C-alpha positions as YAML, in Angstrom:
chain: A
units: angstrom
residues:
- id: 1
  name: MET
  ca: [-78.72, 32.68, -9.82]
- id: 2
  name: PRO
  ca: [-78.87, 36.16, -10.58]
- id: 3
  name: LYS
  ca: [-76.22, 37.83, -12.81]
- id: 4
  name: THR
  ca: [-74.90, 40.10, -10.10]
- id: 5
  name: SER
  ca: [-74.31, 37.43, -7.31]
- id: 6
  name: ALA
  ca: [-72.61, 34.98, -10.29]
- id: 7
  name: ARG
  ca: [-70.70, 37.99, -11.00]
- id: 8
  name: LEU
  ca: [-69.67, 38.85, -7.52]
- id: 9
  name: LEU
  ca: [-68.74, 35.12, -7.11]
- id: 10
  name: SER
  ca: [-66.46, 35.35, -9.84]
- id: 11
  name: LEU
  ca: [-64.58, 38.55, -8.70]
- id: 12
  name: LEU
  ca: [-64.20, 36.53, -5.40]
- id: 13
  name: SER
  ca: [-62.51, 33.71, -7.08]
- id: 14
  name: LEU
  ca: [-60.24, 35.80, -8.94]
- id: 15
  name: LEU
  ca: [-59.18, 38.05, -6.05]
- id: 16
  name: GLN
  ca: [-58.38, 34.76, -4.32]
- id: 17
  name: ALA
  ca: [-56.33, 33.22, -7.05]
- id: 18
  name: ARG
  ca: [-53.83, 36.13, -7.06]
- id: 19
  name: ARG
  ca: [-52.43, 38.89, -4.72]
- id: 20
  name: ASP
  ca: [-52.65, 41.83, -6.97]
- id: 21
  name: TRP
  ca: [-55.20, 42.70, -9.79]
- id: 22
  name: PRO
  ca: [-55.23, 45.60, -12.08]
- id: 23
  name: GLY
  ca: [-58.50, 46.96, -12.16]
- id: 24
  name: ALA
  ca: [-58.56, 47.09, -16.10]
- id: 25
  name: LEU
  ca: [-57.63, 43.06, -16.08]
- id: 26
  name: LEU
  ca: [-60.48, 42.41, -13.86]
- id: 27
  name: ALA
  ca: [-62.45, 44.05, -15.86]
- id: 28
  name: GLU
  ca: [-61.64, 42.29, -18.83]
- id: 29
  name: ARG
  ca: [-61.98, 38.95, -17.35]
- id: 30
  name: LEU
  ca: [-65.29, 39.74, -15.95]
- id: 31
  name: ASP
  ca: [-66.35, 41.05, -19.39]
- id: 32
  name: VAL
  ca: [-67.78, 44.27, -17.56]
- id: 33
  name: SER
  ca: [-66.95, 48.29, -17.05]
- id: 34
  name: PRO
  ca: [-64.49, 49.10, -14.61]
- id: 35
  name: ARG
  ca: [-66.93, 51.21, -13.05]
- id: 36
  name: THR
  ca: [-69.25, 47.81, -12.32]
- id: 37
  name: VAL
  ca: [-65.77, 46.42, -10.91]
- id: 38
  name: ARG
  ca: [-65.94, 49.31, -8.61]
- id: 39
  name: ARG
  ca: [-69.29, 48.63, -7.67]
- id: 40
  name: ASP
  ca: [-68.77, 44.91, -7.31]
- id: 41
  name: VAL
  ca: [-65.83, 45.53, -4.85]
- id: 42
  name: ASP
  ca: [-67.95, 47.76, -2.82]
- id: 43
  name: ARG
  ca: [-70.39, 45.24, -2.37]
- id: 44
  name: LEU
  ca: [-67.82, 42.30, -1.19]
- id: 45
  name: ARG
  ca: [-66.62, 45.00, 1.16]
- id: 46
  name: GLU
  ca: [-70.19, 45.18, 2.92]
- id: 47
  name: LEU
  ca: [-70.56, 41.27, 2.69]
- id: 48
  name: GLY
  ca: [-67.18, 41.58, 4.68]
- id: 49
  name: TYR
  ca: [-64.28, 41.23, 2.58]
- id: 50
  name: PRO
  ca: [-61.34, 43.07, 3.04]
- id: 51
  name: VAL
  ca: [-60.73, 44.43, -0.55]
- id: 52
  name: VAL
  ca: [-58.09, 47.05, -0.59]
- id: 53
  name: ALA
  ca: [-57.79, 49.46, -3.67]
- id: 54
  name: MET
  ca: [-54.27, 50.17, -4.87]
- id: 55
  name: LYS
  ca: [-53.29, 53.48, -6.04]
- id: 56
  name: GLY
  ca: [-51.06, 53.87, -9.10]
- id: 57
  name: PRO
  ca: [-51.31, 54.44, -12.87]
- id: 58
  name: ASP
  ca: [-53.16, 51.50, -13.66]
- id: 59
  name: GLY
  ca: [-54.83, 51.15, -10.34]
- id: 60
  name: GLY
  ca: [-56.11, 47.84, -8.84]
- id: 61
  name: TYR
  ca: [-57.68, 45.48, -5.99]
- id: 62
  name: ARG
  ca: [-56.26, 43.26, -3.61]
- id: 63
  name: LEU
  ca: [-57.83, 40.75, -1.12]
- id: 64
  name: ASP
  ca: [-56.07, 41.57, 2.15]
- id: 65
  name: ALA
  ca: [-56.64, 39.94, 5.73]
- id: 66
  name: GLY
  ca: [-59.63, 41.47, 7.85]
- id: 67
  name: THR
  ca: [-60.42, 41.04, 11.25]
- id: 68
  name: GLU
  ca: [-63.18, 38.54, 10.60]
- id: 69
  name: LEU
  ca: [-63.86, 35.53, 8.75]
- id: 70
  name: PRO
  ca: [-66.07, 36.22, 5.88]
- id: 71
  name: PRO
  ca: [-67.71, 33.33, 3.65]
- id: 72
  name: LEU
  ca: [-65.05, 31.62, 1.95]
- id: 73
  name: LEU
  ca: [-65.13, 30.04, -1.61]
- id: 74
  name: PHE
  ca: [-63.62, 26.89, -2.53]
- id: 75
  name: ASP
  ca: [-63.86, 24.94, -5.73]
- id: 76
  name: ASP
  ca: [-64.75, 21.32, -5.53]
- id: 77
  name: GLU
  ca: [-61.32, 19.65, -5.24]
- id: 78
  name: GLN
  ca: [-60.60, 22.20, -2.40]
- id: 79
  name: ALA
  ca: [-63.69, 21.69, -0.58]
- id: 80
  name: VAL
  ca: [-63.14, 17.42, -0.64]
- id: 81
  name: ALA
  ca: [-59.34, 18.07, 0.41]
- id: 82
  name: LEU
  ca: [-60.49, 20.23, 3.38]
- id: 83
  name: ALA
  ca: [-63.17, 17.56, 4.46]
- id: 84
  name: VAL
  ca: [-60.55, 14.86, 4.24]
- id: 85
  name: ALA
  ca: [-57.89, 16.93, 6.08]
- id: 86
  name: LEU
  ca: [-60.38, 17.55, 8.67]
- id: 87
  name: GLN
  ca: [-61.46, 13.87, 9.06]
- id: 88
  name: ILE
  ca: [-57.66, 13.05, 9.67]
- id: 89
  name: ALA
  ca: [-56.84, 15.98, 12.19]
- id: 90
  name: THR
  ca: [-57.18, 13.54, 15.15]
- id: 91
  name: THR
  ca: [-53.93, 11.86, 14.53]
- id: 92
  name: THR
  ca: [-52.14, 15.30, 14.33]
- id: 93
  name: GLY
  ca: [-51.47, 15.19, 18.40]
- id: 94
  name: ALA
  ca: [-52.52, 18.91, 18.38]
- id: 95
  name: GLY
  ca: [-55.44, 18.77, 20.80]
- id: 96
  name: ILE
  ca: [-57.83, 20.05, 17.99]
- id: 97
  name: GLU
  ca: [-59.97, 16.96, 17.45]
- id: 98
  name: GLU
  ca: [-63.39, 18.67, 19.00]
- id: 99
  name: ALA
  ca: [-62.65, 21.67, 16.74]
- id: 100
  name: ALA
  ca: [-61.82, 19.75, 13.41]
- id: 101
  name: ALA
  ca: [-65.24, 17.71, 14.27]
- id: 102
  name: ARG
  ca: [-67.10, 21.29, 14.38]
- id: 103
  name: ALA
  ca: [-65.02, 22.55, 11.60]
- id: 104
  name: LEU
  ca: [-66.29, 19.58, 9.53]
- id: 105
  name: ASN
  ca: [-69.78, 19.75, 10.51]
- id: 106
  name: THR
  ca: [-69.77, 23.54, 9.45]
- id: 107
  name: VAL
  ca: [-68.28, 23.05, 6.18]
- id: 108
  name: ARG
  ca: [-70.58, 19.76, 5.37]
- id: 109
  name: GLN
  ca: [-73.69, 22.13, 5.82]
- id: 110
  name: VAL
  ca: [-72.88, 24.91, 3.08]
- id: 111
  name: LEU
  ca: [-71.58, 22.04, 0.66]
- id: 112
  name: PRO
  ca: [-73.86, 21.92, -2.40]
- id: 113
  name: ALA
  ca: [-75.54, 18.52, -2.30]
- id: 114
  name: ARG
  ca: [-73.19, 16.74, -4.87]
- id: 115
  name: LEU
  ca: [-70.22, 17.49, -2.85]
- id: 116
  name: ARG
  ca: [-71.89, 16.82, 0.22]
- id: 117
  name: HIS
  ca: [-72.60, 13.24, -1.16]
- id: 118
  name: ARG
  ca: [-68.82, 13.25, -1.93]
- id: 119
  name: VAL
  ca: [-67.68, 14.02, 1.12]
- id: 120
  name: ASP
  ca: [-70.27, 11.54, 3.07]
- id: 121
  name: THR
  ca: [-69.21, 8.73, 0.63]
- id: 122
  name: LEU
  ca: [-65.38, 9.39, 1.40]
- id: 123
  name: ARG
  ca: [-65.32, 8.58, 5.17]
- id: 124
  name: VAL
  ca: [-62.01, 8.47, 6.52]
- id: 125
  name: THR
  ca: [-61.32, 6.50, 9.98]
- id: 126
  name: ALA
  ca: [-58.20, 7.67, 11.62]
- id: 127
  name: VAL
  ca: [-56.35, 4.69, 13.29]
- id: 128
  name: ASP
  ca: [-53.27, 5.55, 15.21]
- id: 129
  name: ARG
  ca: [-50.48, 2.84, 16.09]
- id: 130
  name: PRO
  ca: [-51.23, 1.20, 19.39]
- id: 131
  name: ALA
  ca: [-49.27, 2.77, 22.22]
- id: 132
  name: ILE
  ca: [-48.47, 1.90, 25.81]
- id: 133
  name: ARG
  ca: [-49.33, 5.01, 27.07]
- id: 134
  name: PRO
  ca: [-51.40, 7.58, 26.00]
- id: 135
  name: GLU
  ca: [-49.34, 10.20, 23.24]
- id: 136
  name: PRO
  ca: [-48.84, 13.48, 24.64]
- id: 137
  name: GLN
  ca: [-51.03, 15.98, 23.58]
- id: 138
  name: VAL
  ca: [-49.47, 19.76, 22.69]
- id: 139
  name: ASP
  ca: [-51.92, 22.79, 23.60]
- id: 140
  name: SER
  ca: [-52.82, 24.76, 20.45]
- id: 141
  name: ASP
  ca: [-51.26, 27.83, 21.83]
- id: 142
  name: VAL
  ca: [-47.95, 26.53, 22.56]
- id: 143
  name: LEU
  ca: [-48.11, 25.89, 18.76]
- id: 144
  name: MET
  ca: [-49.07, 29.03, 17.93]
- id: 145
  name: ALA
  ca: [-46.92, 30.76, 20.04]
- id: 146
  name: ILE
  ca: [-43.77, 28.39, 18.56]
- id: 147
  name: GLY
  ca: [-45.25, 29.20, 14.76]
- id: 148
  name: ALA
  ca: [-45.34, 32.87, 15.47]
- id: 149
  name: ALA
  ca: [-41.69, 33.15, 16.29]
- id: 150
  name: VAL
  ca: [-40.63, 30.83, 13.38]
- id: 151
  name: HIS
  ca: [-42.39, 33.04, 11.16]
- id: 152
  name: GLY
  ca: [-41.16, 36.53, 12.57]
- id: 153
  name: ARG
  ca: [-37.41, 34.87, 12.80]
- id: 154
  name: GLU
  ca: [-37.52, 35.75, 16.78]
- id: 155
  name: VAL
  ca: [-35.25, 34.56, 19.33]
- id: 156
  name: LEU
  ca: [-37.52, 32.38, 21.38]
- id: 157
  name: ARG
  ca: [-37.18, 31.79, 25.12]
- id: 158
  name: PHE
  ca: [-39.01, 28.66, 26.73]
- id: 159
  name: ASP
  ca: [-38.80, 26.55, 29.75]
- id: 160
  name: TYR
  ca: [-38.28, 22.61, 28.90]
- id: 161
  name: SER
  ca: [-39.73, 20.36, 31.31]
- id: 162
  name: PRO
  ca: [-38.41, 17.06, 31.96]
- id: 163
  name: VAL
  ca: [-40.04, 13.66, 30.68]
- id: 164
  name: SER
  ca: [-42.60, 12.61, 33.20]
- id: 165
  name: GLY
  ca: [-42.67, 8.84, 33.98]
- id: 166
  name: PRO
  ca: [-41.02, 5.78, 32.45]
- id: 167
  name: VAL
  ca: [-39.07, 6.77, 29.17]
- id: 168
  name: ARG
  ca: [-40.36, 4.39, 26.10]
- id: 169
  name: ALA
  ca: [-38.07, 4.50, 23.36]
- id: 170
  name: THR
  ca: [-39.61, 3.77, 19.97]
- id: 171
  name: ALA
  ca: [-37.58, 3.40, 16.54]
- id: 172
  name: GLY
  ca: [-37.38, 7.18, 15.19]
- id: 173
  name: THR
  ca: [-38.27, 9.02, 18.17]
- id: 174
  name: PRO
  ca: [-36.26, 11.09, 20.31]
- id: 175
  name: GLU
  ca: [-36.54, 10.47, 24.22]
- id: 176
  name: GLY
  ca: [-34.58, 11.82, 26.96]
- id: 177
  name: CYS
  ca: [-32.38, 14.36, 26.12]
- id: 178
  name: GLU
  ca: [-33.59, 16.65, 22.84]
- id: 179
  name: GLY
  ca: [-31.73, 16.13, 19.46]
- id: 180
  name: THR
  ca: [-30.78, 12.66, 20.48]
- id: 181
  name: PRO
  ca: [-32.53, 9.80, 19.13]
- id: 182
  name: ALA
  ca: [-33.49, 7.03, 21.49]
- id: 183
  name: THR
  ca: [-30.97, 4.79, 22.15]
- id: 184
  name: PRO
  ca: [-31.30, 1.49, 19.97]
- id: 185
  name: PRO
  ca: [-30.84, -2.12, 21.29]
- id: 186
  name: GLY
  ca: [-27.34, -3.24, 20.92]
- id: 187
  name: SER
  ca: [-25.59, 0.15, 21.19]
- id: 188
  name: ALA
  ca: [-24.02, 1.78, 24.20]
- id: 189
  name: ALA
  ca: [-26.11, 2.82, 27.13]
- id: 190
  name: PRO
  ca: [-25.77, 7.03, 27.61]
- id: 191
  name: SER
  ca: [-23.91, 8.51, 30.49]
- id: 192
  name: GLY
  ca: [-25.74, 8.63, 33.54]
- id: 193
  name: SER
  ca: [-27.88, 5.12, 33.00]
- id: 194
  name: ALA
  ca: [-28.11, 2.36, 35.45]
- id: 195
  name: ALA
  ca: [-24.94, 0.32, 35.86]
- id: 196
  name: PRO
  ca: [-24.61, -2.71, 33.62]
- id: 197
  name: PRO
  ca: [-24.73, -6.08, 34.67]
- id: 198
  name: GLY
  ca: [-21.07, -7.19, 36.11]
- id: 199
  name: SER
  ca: [-20.11, -3.59, 37.15]
- id: 200
  name: ALA
  ca: [-19.46, -2.28, 40.70]
- id: 201
  name: ALA
  ca: [-22.67, -0.94, 42.22]
- id: 202
  name: PRO
  ca: [-22.53, 1.80, 44.93]
- id: 203
  name: PRO
  ca: [-22.39, 0.42, 48.58]
- id: 204
  name: ALA
  ca: [-25.50, 0.71, 50.35]
- id: 205
  name: PRO
  ca: [-25.59, 2.80, 53.56]
- id: 206
  name: PRO
  ca: [-25.10, 1.41, 56.67]
- id: 207
  name: ARG
  ca: [-28.19, 0.12, 58.76]
- id: 208
  name: GLY
  ca: [-30.15, 2.54, 60.72]
- id: 209
  name: THR
  ca: [-28.91, 5.42, 58.88]
- id: 210
  name: PRO
  ca: [-31.72, 8.10, 58.20]
- id: 211
  name: PRO
  ca: [-32.89, 8.37, 54.81]
- id: 212
  name: GLN
  ca: [-31.04, 11.44, 53.35]
- id: 213
  name: THR
  ca: [-33.61, 14.21, 51.85]
- id: 214
  name: PRO
  ca: [-32.98, 15.34, 48.42]
- id: 215
  name: ARG
  ca: [-31.77, 18.78, 47.84]
- id: 216
  name: HIS
  ca: [-34.09, 20.75, 45.68]
- id: 217
  name: SER
  ca: [-31.98, 22.67, 42.92]
- id: 218
  name: ASP
  ca: [-32.96, 25.53, 41.74]
- id: 219
  name: PRO
  ca: [-34.99, 25.45, 38.20]
- id: 220
  name: PRO
  ca: [-33.00, 25.40, 35.33]
- id: 221
  name: PRO
  ca: [-32.73, 28.96, 33.30]
- id: 222
  name: PRO
  ca: [-35.13, 29.26, 30.04]
- id: 223
  name: ARG
  ca: [-33.53, 27.96, 26.79]
- id: 224
  name: ARG
  ca: [-32.88, 30.65, 24.37]
- id: 225
  name: VAL
  ca: [-33.05, 29.06, 20.53]
- id: 226
  name: GLU
  ca: [-33.13, 30.83, 17.06]
- id: 227
  name: PRO
  ca: [-36.50, 28.87, 15.89]
- id: 228
  name: HIS
  ca: [-36.36, 27.42, 12.42]
- id: 229
  name: HIS
  ca: [-38.88, 25.20, 11.78]
- id: 230
  name: LEU
  ca: [-42.10, 23.46, 13.42]
- id: 231
  name: VAL
  ca: [-42.30, 19.70, 12.05]
- id: 232
  name: THR
  ca: [-44.25, 16.52, 12.94]
- id: 233
  name: TRP
  ca: [-42.81, 13.24, 13.22]
- id: 234
  name: GLY
  ca: [-44.49, 9.93, 14.80]
- id: 235
  name: ARG
  ca: [-47.71, 11.68, 15.75]
- id: 236
  name: ARG
  ca: [-45.29, 14.40, 17.73]
- id: 237
  name: TRP
  ca: [-44.54, 18.08, 17.35]
- id: 238
  name: TYR
  ca: [-40.86, 19.06, 17.33]
- id: 239
  name: LEU
  ca: [-38.96, 22.44, 17.15]
- id: 240
  name: VAL
  ca: [-35.88, 22.39, 15.09]
- id: 241
  name: ALA
  ca: [-33.76, 25.53, 16.32]
- id: 242
  name: TRP
  ca: [-30.14, 26.72, 17.14]
- id: 243
  name: ASP
  ca: [-29.60, 26.48, 20.72]
- id: 244
  name: LEU
  ca: [-27.50, 29.93, 21.39]
- id: 245
  name: ASP
  ca: [-26.19, 28.41, 24.70]
- id: 246
  name: ARG
  ca: [-24.81, 25.38, 23.33]
- id: 247
  name: ASP
  ca: [-23.88, 26.61, 20.22]
- id: 248
  name: ASP
  ca: [-25.52, 23.57, 18.03]
- id: 249
  name: TRP
  ca: [-28.73, 22.49, 16.45]
- id: 250
  name: ARG
  ca: [-31.21, 20.79, 18.80]
- id: 251
  name: THR
  ca: [-34.86, 19.40, 18.62]
- id: 252
  name: PHE
  ca: [-37.25, 20.23, 21.32]
- id: 253
  name: ARG
  ca: [-40.48, 17.87, 21.76]
- id: 254
  name: ALA
  ca: [-43.25, 20.84, 21.54]
- id: 255
  name: ASP
  ca: [-45.59, 19.16, 24.30]
- id: 256
  name: ARG
  ca: [-42.36, 20.05, 26.92]
- id: 257
  name: ILE
  ca: [-42.38, 23.64, 25.88]
- id: 258
  name: THR
  ca: [-43.79, 26.33, 27.91]
- id: 259
  name: PRO
  ca: [-42.74, 29.64, 26.07]
- id: 260
  name: ARG
  ca: [-41.83, 32.70, 27.63]
- id: 261
  name: THR
  ca: [-42.78, 36.31, 26.56]
- id: 262
  name: PRO
  ca: [-41.78, 38.51, 24.82]
- id: 263
  name: THR
  ca: [-39.92, 36.93, 22.43]
- id: 264
  name: GLY
  ca: [-36.14, 38.16, 21.67]
- id: 265
  name: PRO
  ca: [-34.63, 39.80, 18.81]
- id: 266
  name: ARG
  ca: [-34.93, 39.08, 15.23]
- id: 267
  name: PHE
  ca: [-32.14, 36.93, 13.75]
- id: 268
  name: PRO
  ca: [-30.98, 35.79, 10.18]
- id: 269
  name: PRO
  ca: [-31.72, 32.21, 8.87]
- id: 270
  name: ARG
  ca: [-29.23, 29.46, 9.32]
- id: 271
  name: GLU
  ca: [-28.54, 26.59, 6.65]
- id: 272
  name: LEU
  ca: [-29.72, 23.28, 8.23]
- id: 273
  name: PRO
  ca: [-27.06, 20.50, 7.97]
- id: 274
  name: GLY
  ca: [-28.27, 18.14, 4.98]
- id: 275
  name: GLY
  ca: [-29.45, 20.93, 3.11]
- id: 276
  name: SER
  ca: [-33.38, 20.62, 4.21]
- id: 277
  name: VAL
  ca: [-35.17, 19.98, 7.19]
- id: 278
  name: ALA
  ca: [-36.33, 16.56, 6.01]
- id: 279
  name: ALA
  ca: [-32.87, 15.18, 5.61]
- id: 280
  name: PHE
  ca: [-32.11, 16.98, 8.76]
- id: 281
  name: ILE
  ca: [-34.87, 15.50, 10.89]
- id: 282
  name: THR
  ca: [-34.44, 12.10, 9.46]
- id: 283
  name: ALA
  ca: [-30.48, 12.13, 10.06]
- id: 284
  name: ARG
  ca: [-30.85, 13.05, 13.54]
- id: 285
  name: PHE
  ca: [-33.78, 10.47, 14.39]
- id: 286
  name: ARG
  ca: [-31.80, 7.57, 13.00]
- id: 287
  name: GLY
  ca: [-28.59, 8.49, 15.17]
- id: 288
  name: ILE
  ca: [-26.58, 10.75, 12.28]
- id: 289
  name: GLY
  ca: [-24.46, 13.50, 13.59]
- id: 290
  name: ALA
  ca: [-25.70, 16.89, 12.42]
- id: 291
  name: THR
  ca: [-22.50, 17.21, 10.08]
- id: 292
  name: GLN
  ca: [-23.01, 13.74, 8.94]
- id: 293
  name: GLY
  ca: [-24.62, 13.62, 5.68]
- id: 294
  name: PRO
  ca: [-27.10, 10.75, 5.05]
- id: 295
  name: ASP
  ca: [-25.83, 7.78, 2.83]
- id: 296
  name: GLY
  ca: [-27.65, 6.04, -0.23]
- id: 297
  name: VAL
  ca: [-29.52, 3.68, 2.13]
- id: 298
  name: GLY
  ca: [-31.97, 6.10, 4.19]
- id: 299
  name: GLY
  ca: [-29.22, 7.68, 6.32]
- id: 300
  name: TRP
  ca: [-28.99, 4.77, 8.63]
- id: 301
  name: PRO
  ca: [-25.55, 4.68, 10.59]
- id: 302
  name: CYS
  ca: [-25.00, 1.14, 10.06]
- id: 303
  name: ARG
  ca: [-25.08, -0.37, 6.36]
- id: 304
  name: GLY
  ca: [-24.45, -3.69, 4.77]
- id: 305
  name: GLU
  ca: [-24.70, -5.82, 1.94]
- id: 306
  name: VAL
  ca: [-25.78, -9.62, 1.62]
- id: 307
  name: ILE
  ca: [-26.81, -11.96, -0.92]
- id: 308
  name: LEU
  ca: [-30.28, -13.94, -0.03]
- id: 309
  name: SER
  ca: [-31.40, -16.82, -1.65]
- id: 310
  name: LEU
  ca: [-34.66, -15.64, -2.33]
- id: 311
  name: PRO
  ca: [-36.51, -13.94, -5.26]
- id: 312
  name: ALA
  ca: [-35.75, -10.25, -5.51]
- id: 313
  name: ALA
  ca: [-40.19, -10.06, -5.79]
- id: 314
  name: GLU
  ca: [-40.55, -11.63, -2.95]
- id: 315
  name: VAL
  ca: [-37.55, -9.40, -0.59]
- id: 316
  name: LEU
  ca: [-39.29, -5.93, -2.27]
- id: 317
  name: ARG
  ca: [-42.45, -6.83, -0.59]
- id: 318
  name: HIS
  ca: [-41.08, -6.76, 2.85]
- id: 319
  name: THR
  ca: [-38.27, -3.99, 2.12]
- id: 320
  name: ARG
  ca: [-39.27, -0.23, 2.69]
- id: 321
  name: GLU
  ca: [-35.82, 1.01, 2.42]
- id: 322
  name: GLY
  ca: [-32.91, -0.30, 0.74]
- id: 323
  name: ILE
  ca: [-31.77, -1.58, -2.61]
- id: 324
  name: VAL
  ca: [-32.56, -5.01, -3.74]
- id: 325
  name: GLU
  ca: [-30.71, -6.54, -6.95]
- id: 326
  name: GLU
  ca: [-32.13, -9.70, -8.63]
- id: 327
  name: LEU
  ca: [-29.30, -12.02, -9.36]
- id: 328
  name: GLY
  ca: [-30.92, -14.86, -10.52]
- id: 329
  name: PRO
  ca: [-34.63, -16.63, -10.00]
- id: 330
  name: ASP
  ca: [-33.80, -17.42, -6.48]
- id: 331
  name: ARG
  ca: [-31.18, -15.01, -5.56]
- id: 332
  name: CYS
  ca: [-30.85, -11.48, -4.97]
- id: 333
  name: ARG
  ca: [-28.32, -8.76, -3.68]
- id: 334
  name: VAL
  ca: [-29.66, -6.36, -0.81]
- id: 335
  name: VAL
  ca: [-28.09, -3.33, 0.66]
- id: 336
  name: LEU
  ca: [-29.86, -2.37, 3.91]
- id: 337
  name: GLY
  ca: [-29.60, -0.15, 6.80]
- id: 338
  name: SER
  ca: [-30.02, 0.14, 10.76]
- id: 339
  name: TRP
  ca: [-29.62, 1.43, 14.17]
- id: 340
  name: SER
  ca: [-26.47, -1.28, 15.23]
- id: 341
  name: TRP
  ca: [-25.10, -3.83, 13.70]
- id: 342
  name: PRO
  ca: [-26.89, -6.52, 15.87]
- id: 343
  name: GLY
  ca: [-30.16, -4.79, 14.78]
- id: 344
  name: LEU
  ca: [-28.91, -5.00, 10.79]
- id: 345
  name: ALA
  ca: [-28.53, -8.68, 11.26]
- id: 346
  name: ALA
  ca: [-31.56, -9.32, 12.96]
- id: 347
  name: ALA
  ca: [-33.45, -7.66, 10.29]
- id: 348
  name: ILE
  ca: [-31.71, -9.42, 7.23]
- id: 349
  name: GLY
  ca: [-32.27, -12.74, 9.16]
- id: 350
  name: ARG
  ca: [-35.86, -12.60, 9.61]
- id: 351
  name: PHE
  ca: [-36.17, -13.28, 5.66]
- id: 352
  name: ASP
  ca: [-35.54, -16.85, 6.78]
- id: 353
  name: ALA
  ca: [-33.36, -17.39, 3.91]
- id: 354
  name: ASP
  ca: [-29.77, -18.53, 3.46]
- id: 355
  name: ILE
  ca: [-27.44, -15.40, 3.85]
- id: 356
  name: GLU
  ca: [-24.02, -14.59, 2.29]
- id: 357
  name: VAL
  ca: [-22.40, -11.86, 3.91]
- id: 358
  name: ILE
  ca: [-20.97, -9.52, 1.19]
- id: 359
  name: GLY
  ca: [-19.61, -6.60, 3.88]
- id: 360
  name: PRO
  ca: [-18.86, -4.95, 6.01]
- id: 361
  name: PRO
  ca: [-16.84, -7.06, 8.68]
- id: 362
  name: GLU
  ca: [-18.82, -5.45, 11.29]
- id: 363
  name: LEU
  ca: [-22.03, -7.20, 9.89]
- id: 364
  name: ALA
  ca: [-20.33, -10.55, 9.89]
- id: 365
  name: SER
  ca: [-19.45, -10.41, 13.48]
- id: 366
  name: ALA
  ca: [-22.55, -9.30, 14.40]
- id: 367
  name: PHE
  ca: [-24.43, -12.51, 12.79]
- id: 368
  name: ALA
  ca: [-21.84, -14.66, 14.70]
- id: 369
  name: HIS
  ca: [-22.62, -12.84, 17.90]
- id: 370
  name: LEU
  ca: [-26.44, -13.41, 17.25]
- id: 371
  name: ALA
  ca: [-25.83, -17.03, 16.37]
- id: 372
  name: THR
  ca: [-24.43, -17.40, 19.76]
- id: 373
  name: ARG
  ca: [-26.82, -16.10, 21.64]
- id: 374
  name: TYR
  ca: [-29.93, -17.53, 19.68]
- id: 375
  name: ALA
  ca: [-28.18, -20.71, 20.20]
- id: 376
  name: ALA
  ca: [-27.96, -20.68, 24.07]
- id: 377
  name: ALA
  ca: [-31.59, -18.99, 23.93]
- id: 378
  name: GLY
  ca: [-32.75, -22.21, 22.05]
- id: 379
  name: GLN
  ca: [-31.10, -24.56, 24.77]
- id: 380
  name: PRO
  ca: [-33.65, -25.96, 27.57]
- id: 381
  name: ARG
  ca: [-33.58, -24.24, 31.03]
- id: 382
  name: ALA
  ca: [-32.53, -26.46, 33.83]
- id: 383
  name: ALA
  ca: [-35.02, -26.79, 36.42]
- id: 384
  name: PRO
  ca: [-34.53, -24.60, 39.62]
- id: 385
  name: ASN
  ca: [-33.19, -26.49, 42.55]
- id: 386
  name: PRO
  ca: [-36.13, -27.21, 45.24]
...
């Protein structure tokens, strides 16, 4: 490679490493004169790199943003990381699968032979968990609009569409109302749901009564929020924002958001409950209130302690969250959390071992409740009358 071309690549790499570079320091790092640095900067500008000269006693240069994407310079680790990220982009739910595949092909064509071999060797097959129905895709323009409002700290107005089709509640995924996790099995049903068994149903209309035409209500007004974070959870995108009309924190599914323009005034950032967006999202999706901090076992609303007649090493292989303490060769203390007490009892029962409940009493009651239910389920069903 000619000396000038190699020096240009070195200069470009330095400009990408930090924001501002004094001219004298660049000349020292490249072992050339300040005049040569000025000439090399002019050559980079001719190639499309927006290098800005800074005035002052020392002077210097900065690689600024331009109107077009110039050729990029990556080191070996960056090139491999970019190729891997593009291969797993199909699981982001952002609707960028085709664009990611084209970008990966473009990057691969310009990689040196040694890096191309590494990328071709590391072929990643992105497999998502099976779903009853396809996960909703988010338009990239919607993500850009939300991201711009988050970055600019500008009030965002948007229409929030209702959930279409049957609601499929999955653990860790809020369904129905925004900011509220799916109702876990064994917990109380939300208001407005179907009447529980044994409750009085509304009377049927008399026979011959013509069907009533539902009244078309006016569309709901747009939501007004202060957007703080755009996050992903379980292959879905969510907006974490302060709802100005409800005066509280909310999470909104991005695939149901239709942004309105223009955005509103700027706002000062607020502090999220829990201290971080990760703690806030984890608490919200596990059914913990916004002001209730997560406890020591993953932030679950129900936590219990038991002693299992199993080696601690065996329990640890099947416990992603919790505390496991060895008490002997075939005995261990386990602290776990769950959505509800019956759910926690069922999770502990899957270990197929003798259980000694330490507490709280709600966990012992849940075991007794499940024991009665399981005993009834194990009885043979009577044959129906002919």
